[in-house]
C-alpha positions, 0 to 999 in steps of 0.5 A: 602462390595463387593456388595456396591463396585460393585454398586458404580463402576456401578454407576460411569461407568453409569455417565461416559457414559452419555453425557447429563442429560435431565432437568426435565422440558424437559423430557416429550416433548423430542424426543428420542436421534438419533444415532450419536454424538448429543447434546441436545440444549435448548433455553430460552423458554425451547424448546429443540432439538437434534443437531449434534455436528459438526453443532454447532461447524461450526455455531460458524464461522460467514460468510456474503453471498458471502464473505469468512469467516473472519479470526481472526488475531493474533497480536504481543503482545504489547512490555513491556518497563522496566526501571530496574524492573519498567514499563516505557512508551515506547514512550515519547517526548524524543524518544522511550524507549530501554530496552537494553540501558535503555534510550529513543533513537532518531536518531541524526539529522544531523549525526556528521562527521565520525571523531567524537568520538561517531562513535567509529571508525565505518563508518556504522550504526548511532549515536543516542541520549540516554536520561534517567531521573535520579532523577530530571535531565536528562542525555544525551549521544550519542551512536553508534548503528550498526542498528535499536535499539531494541525499535523503535516503528514503525507504518506500514505506516512508513515502507510503505514509507520506501519501497516507497523510495526504489522504486525510482519512477520517472517521466513518460518518455513521447513521442509525435508525432509531437515530439521535434523540429517538427511542428504539424498542427491545426486539425491534430492528436497529439499522446502521449505515455510513455515508460514503465519501472519499476520505471516510470510505474510499477508494482514495488514491494518492502518491508521493515521490523523491528523485528516483523513487515514487509510490502510488497508494490506494485506500479503501474501507473493507468493513465496519465493525459495530460494537453495539454496547450490549456485548455484541459486535456486528461486522458489516462488509459494506456501508449498510443500507440507509433506513426509510420510513417506507421500510416499516419495521423490517430488519436491515438487509445489510447491517442491523441489530436487535437489542434484547434488553432496555438501556435504562440501567446504563449511564445516560440510559443509552447503549454506547455504540462504536463503529470501527472502519477497517481500511485496507491500504495497498501500495506500489513503488516504481522500484517494483516493491509493493505492500499492504497496510491496515489502519482503522478509524472510528466514530461513536454514538449512543442508542436509547432502547426502551420497551413498549407497554400496552395501555387501555384506551377507548374502543376506537383503537389501541395504543402503546407507550414506551416504558421510560422508568428512571430515564 
């Protein structure tokens, strides 16, 4: 009996120490197992090789040449909406289901005056419409909530536009030389530029969130498209170079234009100039979603362009005046 027990114990230990049992059809062609943590791998044609365990684990992560491995993103499980003990659609034409209020909610628009009893004496938060089905009829009531309800199903892009609203993006602060009240000349350089601030040029970063989801949004002006009023458009990738009298009559190195005709036949004897700022807005959510949105802001000014006319003067020096006929 003792001998049998010893034999069984030895057999058990032997089975525990064996990592792999070689198939009968591979025994004759199988090379000896190398030292180390190797595993026998066979394909469908019964060709077997010993492979290091770590190389098999590494091969389970696929990569593309020149690109980092793609990381899996764990998303928040979908919210379960319950009406008592029964499942309920989270979204309907009545609103979004609230587990806490046990009804479909949507924000009342417009909001009632603060004197309305539905505010319950509060001045913050908002009043929501709460609708639930009871039998064959719908019961509706107004309720006050201090913040977001526990159910609003939010798409990341909804939060993106909320963050953009917080940026208060503004039209470009445009400058020109000649400026307002001055007269430029035909074939002479016109300089254009904008004054950079956070909400007129960027970069500007804002965020928005609800429980379980947040987005970070960055906005930056990519370029300014100047419509010069003479049929020409000048695209300036940067803000332009501010003009200084020390620069004389040379053209702008970054953003300029030259008119070939005067503006005297135009309304108010001025060219209408419009500067359109092209905003590039990028966003990233905590769920791994990302995207890009383009927006524009514009501002306008007017430029008066005349022509220089030489006049006879004393031999002491020459002088020129600006022809301003009809203006």
